[in-house]
C-alpha positions, 0 to 999 in steps of 0.5 A: 512530566511537564518536560515530556508533555512539552516534547510531545507537543513539540513533536506533533507540532512539527508533524502532519497532525491531520495525517496522524489523526486520520491514521488513528481513526482508520485503525479504530474503524478497522478494529471495529470491523474485525471485532465484528467479523470475529463472530464468523470463526474461531481465529483471533484476528483482533489479537494479531491486528492490535499487536501489528498496529502497536508495532507499526505505530511505534515504528512509524514514530521512530522512523519519523524522527529519522531524517529521510535524507539519511534513510535514502542515503542508506538505500543499499541497506533496503535493497539488500533487505528487499532481496533477502525478503524475496529470497526467503520466500523461495526457501521458506514460502508457504500458501495460506488459506484463501490464497493461491500463491506461495508469498507467505512465510510461517513464523513460530506461534502460527503467525505468518508474514508477507514479505512483498508488503515490506518490499514495497517500503524498500522499493519506495526508498530505493526508487526515490534514490534512483530518481533523485540520482538521475535528476542530479546527473540530468539523465531522468528524461533520457532513454538510458535513464528510463531503461535503468528505471525499468530494470529497477522495477523489473527485478522485484516484479519478476521475483514476486511474479515467481512467487505467484503474487501478481496482485503485488506485481501490479502495485509495484508497476503502478508505483514505478509508473506513478513515481516516474511520471510525477518525478518528470519522466516524459510522457512519450516513454509512457506512451511507448510502454503502453504500446508495448503492453498492448502489443504484448497482451496475447503473450501476457494472457497466454504465458504470464497469466495462469488459468486462475487469473484468466477465469477471474477476468472472464467471470466479470463478463459472464452475462449468463451468471454461470460464473457466480457459483465459481470464480464470481461467487466471492464478488457476487456475495460481497455485493449482496452483503453491501446491498443488504446494509442499505443506507445505515446498515444493520448495526455493529454485531447484527449483520447475519451474513457477516456472522455466518461468514457468507463472503469468503475472506471477509476479514481480509480483501473483502473487509469493505463488505463488513462495513457495507452490511453493518454500517450501510452506505453511510459507513462505506462513505465514511471509510472511503473519506478516511482513506481519501484524507490520508491519500490527499495528505500524502500528496499535499506533503509531497507538494510541500516538501522542500527537497525532491527526495522528500517529494518522491517518498511522499509520492510513493506512499500516495500512489501505493495507498491510492492504488491499493484502495482503488483496486480493492474497492474495484474488486469488491464491487466486481469492476475488476478481477479479484487479485488479492489486494488488501484495503489499506489500514482496514484489512486484517493482516499484521504485515499489511498494517505494519507496512502501511504504518511505516509508510506513514512514518516515512511521510511524517519524516519528510514533514518533521525534518522540513525545518532542518532541510531549510536551515541546511539550505540556508547554510549552504547558500550562505557559504556559497555567498561568502565564497563569491565575495 
């Protein structure tokens, strides 16, 4: 028993304990919010969430024990998995309540999974391999290298767009741009990309976006309030729920708006409104602080990583969680249109929670294997020194 405890202590001493602690805090807070909103319906969201958290945390620990260099080396496995996940949606895809896309797959027992969530993890790994390879052959700052990166991200974007999940498309695009920039791709290429997007706005508006997307955007600028009963209804009710909590909230299990399910999809994309009504402004700040610490720890670990592959992986997780947090809160507050982005660690949904936990496992893998990376580097330097003598 003592040896097991010693091994556990040694494991946590080699990982980012702050990141683990705040990940656990986030899951506990999320379970409080989900148990609260269960009053509004009969579906047992808690059961799905707890199972997903257990599986996700287990996977995160196991992944952290695997050297991330080995994971990146086997990038082709994750590329195949990503393609298979995308392909399965076109064959078995279905639409679930509260969504307007076919990006889900039904499993036995009434469960569903959203493959694009796992594809984000696959993308972080394959894009890390791509960036590190271009860096090694000194092509990262060249036009052919940048074009190859565009092709890389273009493949999942097209596949996911065809499924109708354009919220995930936006996250993939932000991840690709952010990881490329932090890896050292020159600013002029992003300026060119921005110019192309600006010129292509009419095409994006008329061809890429459907009527649902356009109406959601227009609802943000409806000064007469006509959209409040249609496309702006969800955001309007969400803001009312948050405001009703005032400073300290009505208390857990006391919010009447939560109980009657006034805000559509309050268990999922709009879980922030439950925190606002039940715990008030203070509860919202605490929730954001928890996510902020998780995001910053991913960034710090990226900066401290001994090898660039480790940095790229942590950058990918940092951007993914950060982008989803900003976009989700922006949706709830009516600053950007509703595009179906979950709030990391807090929204109900087994696939989303598991993918977040796996991403934490990837970051912990970088931290856990840091000493091994340094030792290998010393051995390589020692061999080179002997070879020069």
